[in-house]
C-alpha positions as CSV (number, residue, x, y, z in Angstrom):
1,M,0.9,86.5,65.8
2,N,4.2,88.3,65.2
3,C,4.7,88.9,61.4
4,F,8.3,87.8,61.4
5,G,7.5,84.7,63.4
6,A,4.6,83.8,61.1
7,E,6.7,84.2,58.0
8,H,9.5,82.1,59.5
9,L,7.0,79.4,60.4
10,R,5.4,79.4,57.0
11,V,8.9,79.0,55.3
12,I,9.7,76.0,57.6
13,F,6.4,74.4,56.9
14,E,6.8,74.9,53.2
15,S,10.2,73.3,53.3
16,K,8.7,70.3,55.0
17,L,5.9,70.2,52.5
18,G,8.3,70.7,49.5
19,S,6.0,73.2,47.9
20,E,3.9,76.4,48.6
21,L,1.5,76.0,51.5
22,N,-1.9,76.8,50.0
23,T,-3.8,76.5,53.3
24,W,-1.5,78.8,55.3
25,K,-4.4,81.3,55.8
26,Q,-6.3,78.6,57.6
27,L,-3.3,77.4,59.7
28,A,-1.8,80.7,60.7
29,P,-4.6,81.8,63.0
30,L,-4.1,78.7,65.1
31,F,-0.6,80.0,66.2
32,F,0.2,82.6,68.8
33,S,3.6,83.9,70.0
34,N,4.9,83.4,73.5
35,F,8.2,84.6,75.0
36,F,10.2,82.7,77.7
37,H,13.1,84.0,79.7
38,K,16.3,82.0,80.1
39,N,15.7,79.0,82.5
40,D,11.9,79.3,82.2
41,H,10.1,76.0,81.8
42,I,7.7,75.5,78.9
43,V,6.4,72.4,80.6
44,R,7.4,70.2,83.6
45,A,7.1,66.5,83.9
46,G,3.6,65.6,85.3
47,E,1.9,68.6,83.7
48,S,-0.6,68.3,80.9
49,W,0.9,69.3,77.6
50,G,-0.7,69.4,74.2
51,E,1.0,72.1,72.2
52,L,3.1,72.2,69.1
53,C,6.0,74.7,69.7
54,F,7.9,76.2,66.8
55,I,11.2,77.8,67.9
56,H,11.3,81.2,66.3
57,E,14.3,82.4,68.4
58,G,16.2,80.6,71.2
59,L,17.2,77.3,72.4
60,L,15.3,74.6,74.4
61,R,16.4,71.5,76.2
62,V,14.3,68.4,76.9
63,Y,15.4,66.6,80.0
64,Y,14.4,64.0,82.5
65,S,15.1,63.8,86.2
66,D,16.3,60.4,87.4
67,S,15.4,58.7,90.7
68,K,18.2,60.7,92.5
69,G,16.9,64.0,91.1
70,R,19.8,64.4,88.6
71,E,18.8,66.0,85.3
72,V,19.6,64.0,82.2
73,N,19.4,65.9,78.9
74,Q,17.5,64.1,76.1
75,H,18.0,66.6,73.4
76,F,18.4,70.3,72.4
77,Y,16.1,72.1,70.0
78,E,17.2,75.3,68.2
79,R,15.7,78.0,66.0
80,G,13.6,76.7,63.2
81,E,12.8,73.4,64.9
82,V,9.5,72.1,66.2
83,I,8.8,70.2,69.4
84,Y,5.4,68.7,70.2
85,P,3.8,65.7,72.0
86,V,4.0,62.5,70.1
87,S,1.8,60.4,72.3
88,D,-1.9,60.3,72.9
89,N,-1.3,60.7,76.6
90,S,-1.3,64.5,77.4
91,V,0.7,64.1,80.6
92,C,4.3,65.1,79.9
93,K,7.0,62.6,81.1
94,F,9.9,65.1,80.6
95,N,10.7,68.8,81.1
96,I,11.2,71.4,78.5
97,Q,13.3,74.4,79.5
98,A,14.5,77.5,77.7
99,L,18.4,77.7,77.8
100,E,18.3,81.3,76.5
101,S,15.6,83.9,75.9
102,T,13.2,82.1,73.5
103,T,10.2,83.0,71.4
104,L,7.9,80.2,70.4
105,M,5.1,80.1,67.9
106,I,2.5,77.8,69.7
107,A,-0.6,76.0,68.5
108,N,-2.8,73.4,70.2
109,Y,-1.6,70.1,68.8
110,Q,-5.1,68.6,68.7
111,D,-6.5,71.5,66.7
112,L,-3.7,71.0,64.2
113,S,-4.3,67.2,64.1
114,N,-8.0,67.7,63.5
115,R,-6.9,69.5,60.3
116,N,-5.4,66.2,58.9
117,A,-8.9,65.0,57.9
118,I,-9.6,68.1,55.8
119,N,-6.1,69.3,55.0
120,T,-3.7,66.9,53.3
121,E,-1.0,69.6,53.3
122,W,-0.9,69.7,57.1
123,G,-0.8,65.8,57.2
124,Q,2.3,65.8,55.0
125,I,4.0,68.5,57.0
126,E,3.3,66.6,60.2
127,L,4.6,63.4,58.8
128,N,7.8,65.1,57.7
129,L,8.2,66.8,61.1
130,L,7.9,63.3,62.8
131,K,10.5,61.9,60.4
132,S,12.9,64.7,61.2
133,S,12.4,64.2,65.0
134,F,12.8,60.5,64.7
135,L,16.1,60.8,62.7
136,K,17.5,63.3,65.2
137,N,16.8,61.1,68.1
138,A,17.9,57.9,66.3
139,K,21.3,59.5,65.6
140,R,21.8,60.3,69.3
141,E,20.7,56.9,70.5
142,A,23.0,55.2,68.0
143,R,26.0,57.2,69.3
144,L,25.1,56.5,72.9
145,L,24.8,52.8,72.2
146,I,27.8,52.1,70.0
147,A,30.3,54.9,70.4
148,D,32.9,55.2,73.1
149,T,33.0,58.5,75.1
150,E,35.6,60.2,72.9
151,N,33.7,59.4,69.7
152,R,30.4,60.6,71.3
153,Y,32.1,63.9,72.0
154,L,33.6,64.2,68.6
155,W,30.2,63.4,67.0
156,F,28.6,66.2,69.2
157,C,31.3,68.7,68.1
158,R,30.7,67.8,64.4
159,E,26.9,67.7,64.6
160,Y,26.3,70.7,66.9
161,P,29.3,73.0,66.6
162,Q,27.2,76.0,67.6
163,L,26.1,74.3,70.8
164,V,29.7,73.5,71.8
165,K,30.3,77.2,72.1
166,K,26.9,78.1,73.6
167,L,26.3,75.4,76.2
168,P,27.9,75.1,79.6
169,Q,30.0,72.0,79.9
170,Y,27.7,70.2,82.4
171,Q,24.8,70.4,79.8
172,I,26.9,68.8,77.1
173,A,28.1,66.1,79.6
174,S,24.6,65.2,80.6
175,F,23.6,64.9,76.9
176,L,26.5,62.6,76.2
177,G,26.0,60.5,79.3
178,V,29.3,61.4,81.0
179,T,30.3,63.4,84.0
180,P,31.6,67.0,83.6
181,V,35.0,65.8,84.8
182,T,35.1,63.2,82.1
183,L,34.1,65.8,79.5
184,S,36.8,68.1,80.8
185,R,39.5,65.4,80.2
186,L,38.1,64.7,76.8
187,K,38.3,68.3,75.8
188,L,42.0,68.4,76.9
189,N,42.8,65.4,74.8
190,T,40.7,66.3,71.7
191,P,41.7,68.7,68.9
192,E,39.4,71.7,68.7
193,F,36.9,71.9,65.8
């Protein structure tokens, strides 16, 4: 495993734990580093997926394809975030794609989950990772359900200012549930952040 990636991963896990990770020497060997080029897929819908992926560098998107083949962005994940299967079913229902060159630190999720029984530290880290993921998704869902188009865009600009600059307009539009044309109009009528 890449030294810098391993150190970054340890720091993130310790921040989720709230203290020094005493069992890092047992967890570290479970991870390996993997590089993905821009537009590579980490997993596609229908494939088996059972890995925890820590983003050491890069940007991922999770998206679904609707019945007409249109891609609908569910979320974006950036450096320092973790993405992993949260159901017992190992067949993925969505796609995960690198939006820029990305380095992931990857471990088999089941191997890590098996550590819960003997490693209370990993259990606490996993619980806090799940909480973070839930809160991130809950914020987006609330905006989609209760905010009008303009307020969804303003929220995105406040919540993800770095992505406003990085992402193509059609990716942001898909995430906000609007067309690129609608987003273009919004940008013309909305003050810059």
